[in-house]
C-alpha positions in Angstrom: 0.0 0.0 0.0 3.0 2.3 0.2 2.7 2.9 -3.6 -0.9 4.2 -3.0 0.3 6.5 -0.3 3.2 7.9 -2.5 0.8 8.4 -5.4 -1.7 10.2 -3.3 1.1 12.5 -2.1 1.9 13.2 -5.7 -1.7 13.9 -6.4 -1.6 16.5 -3.7 0.5 18.5 -6.1 -2.3 18.5 -8.6 -5.3 19.0 -6.4 -5.4 21.8 -3.9 -8.2 20.6 -1.6 -7.9 17.3 0.4 -11.5 16.5 -0.6 -10.3 16.4 -4.3 -8.0 13.5 -3.6 -9.4 10.4 -5.3 -10.3 7.2 -3.4 -7.4 4.8 -2.9 -6.2 3.4 -6.2 -5.2 -0.2 -6.9 -1.5 -0.9 -7.3 -2.0 -1.5 -11.0 -3.7 1.9 -11.4 -0.8 3.5 -9.5 1.7 1.9 -11.9 -0.1 3.1 -15.0 -0.7 6.6 -13.6 3.0 6.8 -12.8 3.7 6.0 -16.4 1.4 8.8 -17.5 2.9 11.2 -15.0 6.4 10.4 -16.4 5.2 11.4 -19.9 5.7 7.9 -21.3 5.2 7.8 -25.1 2.3 5.4 -25.5 2.9 4.5 -29.2 2.8 0.7 -29.5 6.3 -0.6 -30.1 8.0 2.6 -28.8 10.8 1.4 -26.5 11.9 3.1 -23.3 14.8 2.5 -21.0 12.8 3.8 -18.0 13.6 1.6 -15.0 10.0 2.0 -13.9 9.0 -0.2 -16.9 11.7 -2.7 -15.9 10.3 -2.9 -12.4 6.7 -3.5 -13.7 8.1 -6.4 -15.9 10.0 -7.8 -13.0 6.9 -7.6 -10.7 5.1 -9.9 -13.1 3.2 -7.5 -15.4 4.8 -9.4 -18.3 1.7 -9.2 -20.4 1.7 -5.5 -20.0 5.4 -4.7 -20.2 7.6 -6.8 -22.4 11.4 -7.0 -22.5 13.1 -6.1 -25.7 16.8 -6.9 -26.3 18.9 -5.2 -28.9 22.1 -6.7 -30.3 23.6 -3.2 -30.6 24.5 -1.3 -27.5 22.7 2.0 -27.2 24.7 5.1 -26.2 23.5 6.8 -23.0 22.1 3.6 -21.5 24.1 2.5 -18.4 25.4 -1.0 -17.9 24.0 -3.6 -17.4 21.0 -2.3 -19.3 22.7 -1.6 -22.6 20.7 -3.2 -25.4 17.9 -4.1 -22.9 14.7 -2.1 -23.1 11.1 -2.5 -22.0 7.9 -1.4 -23.7 4.2 -1.6 -23.3 2.5 -4.4 -25.2 -0.7 -3.9 -27.2 -2.5 -5.4 -24.2 -0.7 -2.9 -22.0 -1.8 0.0 -24.1 -5.4 -1.2 -24.0 -5.1 -1.7 -20.2 -3.8 1.8 -19.9 -6.7 3.3 -21.8 -9.2 1.4 -19.7 -7.5 2.3 -16.5 -7.3 5.9 -17.5 -11.1 6.0 -18.0 -11.5 4.6 -14.5 -8.9 7.0 -13.1 -10.6 9.9 -14.8 -13.8 9.1 -13.0 -12.0 8.6 -9.7 -10.1 11.9 -10.1 -13.1 13.7 -11.6 -11.2 15.0 -14.6 -14.4 15.3 -16.6 -13.6 15.4 -20.3 -9.9 16.0 -19.8 -7.3 14.2 -21.8 -4.8 11.8 -20.2 -2.0 14.1 -21.2 -3.4 16.7 -18.8 -2.1 14.5 -16.0 1.5 15.0 -17.0 1.4 18.8 -16.5 
């Protein structure tokens, strides 16, 4: 539940009144909202070296985040992650869209776009 507490603390930055804080979120919702807040590029197949995606994969969300290994080392990626990336799968993208709709209701964003959460 620590993840929920940390996320709700982050949401305090967005919402001024304590009554605006959404009900407790599931761990999965927290993970996806964190990806949104990090400004993740949600194009299918877009790779990302973000350690947060690696953690999701290692936590067992393998149908949501897949491991991608490149034969070529990529400049700027520290060892031991050179050539190793993670990306959202098609199922992960759909899960994100569904979860965002749920989050939007919980957070009362009305007709706002998910990109608004990254501001």
